[in-house]
C-alpha positions as CSV (number, residue, x, y, z in Angstrom):
1,X,104.2,122.9,113.0
2,X,102.7,124.0,116.3
3,X,106.1,124.9,117.7
4,X,106.8,127.1,114.7
5,X,103.4,128.8,115.1
6,X,104.0,129.5,118.8
7,X,107.5,130.8,118.1
8,X,106.1,133.2,115.5
9,X,103.4,134.4,117.8
10,X,106.0,135.0,120.6
11,X,108.3,136.9,118.2
12,X,105.4,139.0,116.9
13,X,104.6,140.2,120.4
14,X,108.3,140.5,121.4
15,X,109.1,142.7,118.4
16,X,105.9,144.7,118.8
17,X,106.7,145.6,122.4
18,X,110.3,146.3,121.6
19,X,109.4,148.9,119.0
20,X,106.9,150.6,121.3
21,X,108.2,153.7,123.1
22,X,106.1,152.8,126.2
23,X,106.5,149.0,125.9
24,X,108.8,148.4,128.9
25,X,106.8,150.8,131.1
26,X,103.6,149.0,130.2
27,X,105.1,145.6,131.1
28,X,106.3,147.0,134.4
29,X,102.8,148.2,135.2
30,X,101.3,144.9,134.2
31,X,103.7,142.9,136.4
32,X,103.2,145.2,139.3
33,X,99.4,144.8,139.1
34,X,99.7,141.0,138.9
35,X,102.0,141.0,142.0
36,X,99.5,143.2,143.9
37,X,96.6,141.0,142.9
38,X,98.1,137.6,143.6
39,X,100.4,138.3,146.6
40,X,99.4,141.4,148.5
41,X,95.6,141.0,148.3
42,X,95.8,137.2,149.0
43,X,97.9,137.8,152.1
44,X,95.4,140.4,153.6
45,X,92.0,139.4,152.3
46,X,91.9,135.7,151.6
47,X,92.5,133.9,154.9
48,X,93.1,130.1,154.7
49,X,90.0,128.9,156.6
50,X,90.4,125.3,155.5
51,X,94.1,125.0,156.2
52,X,95.0,122.1,158.5
53,X,91.5,120.5,158.5
54,X,90.7,117.0,157.4
55,X,88.4,116.3,154.4
56,X,85.4,115.7,156.7
57,X,85.9,119.0,158.5
58,X,86.3,120.8,155.2
59,X,83.1,119.4,153.9
60,X,81.2,120.2,157.1
61,X,82.6,123.8,157.2
62,X,81.7,124.4,153.5
63,X,78.2,122.9,154.0
64,X,77.5,125.0,157.1
65,X,78.7,128.2,155.3
66,X,76.5,127.5,152.3
67,X,73.4,126.9,154.4
68,X,74.1,129.9,156.6
69,X,74.6,132.3,153.7
70,X,71.6,130.8,151.8
71,X,69.2,131.6,154.8
72,X,70.1,135.3,154.9
């Protein structure tokens, strides 16, 4: 029952995008934006501060950052 519902939803969207004249172009734009958001921005702006630290070091680091940013 659930499988049939999911299949019909998938087919609805698949057929809808197939019949659109801009469907493939829109999907390319969507996938490009997702790639930029998750891979490019992550590589340049989200540095792994906690990588390689033990659980105690991670807790201490996060606690100090929260306290420091709360004082400002």
